[in-house]
C-alpha positions as CSV (number, residue, x, y, z in Angstrom):
1,X,83.6,114.2,98.4
2,X,87.0,113.0,100.1
3,X,89.6,114.8,98.4
4,X,92.9,112.7,96.8
5,X,95.6,112.5,99.2
6,X,98.5,112.2,98.1
7,X,102.3,110.9,100.1
8,X,105.0,113.8,100.8
9,X,107.1,112.2,103.3
10,X,107.4,108.7,105.4
11,X,108.6,109.3,109.2
12,X,110.3,106.6,111.0
13,X,109.7,107.2,114.6
14,X,107.1,108.7,116.6
15,X,109.2,111.9,117.0
16,X,110.2,112.1,113.0
17,X,106.2,111.9,112.8
18,X,105.3,114.0,115.0
19,X,107.8,116.8,113.6
20,X,106.3,116.5,110.2
21,X,103.0,116.7,110.8
22,X,104.0,119.5,113.3
23,X,105.2,121.4,110.8
24,X,102.6,120.8,107.8
25,X,99.5,122.1,110.5
26,X,101.9,125.0,111.1
27,X,102.0,126.0,108.0
28,X,98.2,125.5,107.0
29,X,98.3,122.0,105.6
30,X,96.2,118.8,106.9
31,X,98.2,116.8,107.1
32,X,97.7,112.5,107.4
33,X,99.4,110.4,109.0
34,X,98.9,106.6,108.1
35,X,99.5,103.5,109.8
36,X,100.7,105.5,112.7
37,X,99.6,103.7,116.0
38,X,100.4,100.2,114.3
39,X,103.3,101.9,113.2
40,X,104.3,104.0,115.8
41,X,104.1,101.3,118.3
42,X,107.4,99.2,117.7
43,X,109.8,100.9,116.3
44,X,110.5,97.6,114.4
45,X,107.0,97.3,113.5
46,X,107.4,101.1,111.9
47,X,110.7,99.8,110.0
48,X,108.4,96.8,108.8
49,X,105.6,98.6,106.7
50,X,107.7,101.0,105.1
51,X,107.7,104.0,107.8
52,X,104.3,105.8,108.5
53,X,103.3,107.8,105.5
54,X,102.2,111.8,105.5
55,X,99.9,112.9,103.2
56,X,98.2,116.0,102.0
57,X,95.9,116.8,99.4
58,X,97.1,116.1,96.0
59,X,96.8,119.5,95.1
60,X,99.4,120.9,97.8
61,X,101.6,118.4,97.6
62,X,104.0,120.6,95.6
63,X,103.7,123.3,97.4
64,X,104.1,121.5,100.5
65,X,107.3,119.0,99.8
66,X,108.5,122.6,98.5
67,X,107.9,123.4,102.4
68,X,109.7,120.5,103.6
69,X,113.1,121.0,100.8
70,X,112.7,124.5,102.5
71,X,113.7,123.7,106.0
72,X,115.9,120.9,105.1
73,X,113.2,117.4,105.6
74,X,113.7,114.2,103.5
75,X,111.0,114.6,101.0
76,X,109.5,111.4,99.6
77,X,110.5,110.5,96.2
78,X,109.3,107.1,94.0
79,X,112.3,105.3,93.9
80,X,112.8,104.8,89.8
81,X,112.3,101.7,87.7
82,X,116.6,100.8,87.8
83,X,116.8,100.6,91.7
84,X,113.2,98.4,91.8
85,X,115.3,95.9,89.4
86,X,118.3,96.1,91.7
87,X,116.5,95.6,94.9
88,X,114.4,92.5,93.6
89,X,117.6,91.1,92.2
90,X,119.3,91.4,95.3
91,X,116.7,90.0,97.2
92,X,116.9,86.9,94.6
93,X,120.3,87.1,95.0
94,X,120.2,86.7,99.1
95,X,117.9,83.6,98.2
96,X,115.1,85.1,100.8
97,X,112.0,82.1,100.2
98,X,109.3,84.7,99.7
99,X,106.6,84.4,102.5
100,X,104.9,81.5,102.6
101,X,106.6,79.7,101.5
102,X,108.5,78.0,103.9
103,X,112.7,78.4,104.8
104,X,115.7,76.2,103.6
105,X,115.4,74.5,106.5
106,X,112.3,72.1,105.1
107,X,111.8,68.4,105.8
108,X,112.2,66.4,102.4
109,X,111.1,63.3,101.7
110,X,113.5,60.2,103.0
111,X,115.7,58.9,100.5
112,X,116.8,55.4,102.0
113,X,120.7,56.7,102.4
114,X,120.3,58.4,105.4
115,X,123.5,57.7,107.9
116,X,121.0,57.3,110.9
117,X,122.3,58.8,114.3
118,X,122.1,56.0,117.2
119,X,120.9,57.2,120.1
120,X,123.1,56.4,123.0
């Protein structure tokens, strides 16, 4: 039976993830990096998937978070609902289409009153 895992940090690149994993392993934790290989293949892909998540056993998450904080390393925390609402509103305000629905450059049905450009 496996223990539940809890996210404690996010790494943006190979160096971040290696440093986080090394520090945690050196202090007796068994960290797991999710999406490590796909996120570290291309730096752009790492940003697109939200970084590489570093997890530890749920019972050790508090102690691991305190260790990272004591070392001056960033500890992940879930964004508040206000932050999520703000970013959802900003996303809507920027008129970014949802995935799979196409963009603003979609062919529209002809209305019959378009100006035709003559071929030279």
